[in-house]
C-alpha positions in Angstrom: 87.1 82.0 112.5 85.3 80.9 109.1 83.6 83.6 107.1 80.0 81.8 108.0 81.2 82.1 111.7 82.0 85.8 111.2 78.7 86.5 109.4 76.7 84.6 112.4 78.7 86.9 114.7 77.5 90.1 112.5 74.0 88.6 112.4 74.1 88.6 116.4 75.3 92.2 116.5 72.6 94.6 118.0 73.4 97.2 115.7 74.0 95.3 112.5 71.8 92.2 113.0 68.8 93.6 111.2 70.5 93.8 107.9 70.1 91.1 105.3 72.6 88.3 105.5 74.0 89.1 101.9 75.0 92.7 103.2 76.5 91.1 106.4 78.3 88.5 103.9 79.8 91.6 101.9 81.0 93.1 105.1 82.7 89.8 106.1 84.2 89.4 102.5 85.5 93.0 102.4 86.7 93.7 106.0 89.4 92.1 108.1 88.9 90.4 111.7 91.5 92.2 113.8 92.2 91.9 117.7 93.6 94.6 119.6 95.9 94.5 122.7 94.7 95.9 125.7 95.8 99.7 125.6 96.4 99.9 122.0 95.0 102.8 120.1 92.5 102.8 117.2 93.7 106.4 116.3 95.3 109.1 117.9 95.1 113.2 118.0 95.3 114.7 114.8 95.4 111.2 112.6 92.6 110.2 110.6 90.4 107.3 111.3 91.1 104.8 108.2 88.9 102.1 108.8 85.2 101.2 110.0 85.5 99.2 113.3 82.6 97.0 114.5 83.3 95.5 118.0 82.2 92.1 118.5 83.5 91.7 122.1 85.4 93.8 124.6 85.4 97.5 125.3 87.0 100.5 124.3 86.8 104.2 125.2 87.0 107.6 123.4 89.1 110.2 125.0 89.3 113.8 124.2 92.0 116.6 125.1 90.7 120.0 125.1 93.9 121.4 126.7 93.5 119.8 130.3 94.8 116.4 129.4 92.8 113.3 128.2 89.4 113.0 129.3 87.0 109.9 128.9 84.1 111.2 126.5 82.3 107.7 126.2 83.0 103.9 126.6 81.5 101.0 124.5 81.5 97.4 125.8 
């Protein structure tokens, strides 16, 4: 994916699409496109979240463990 393709994808994003193209270009320049495998974790309990993530496709869920095992709190698509 080229930088222009990534900026176009960010411009189509429902949360980021209203940003000026220059800001989207900054995100594309300073970020990294990353693909996650099914079942891969962005973060684990007790570990800090070290990056900002913008989901372009797919889905992920947030689980919390309050002593009774992991429970899904929210899911994004």
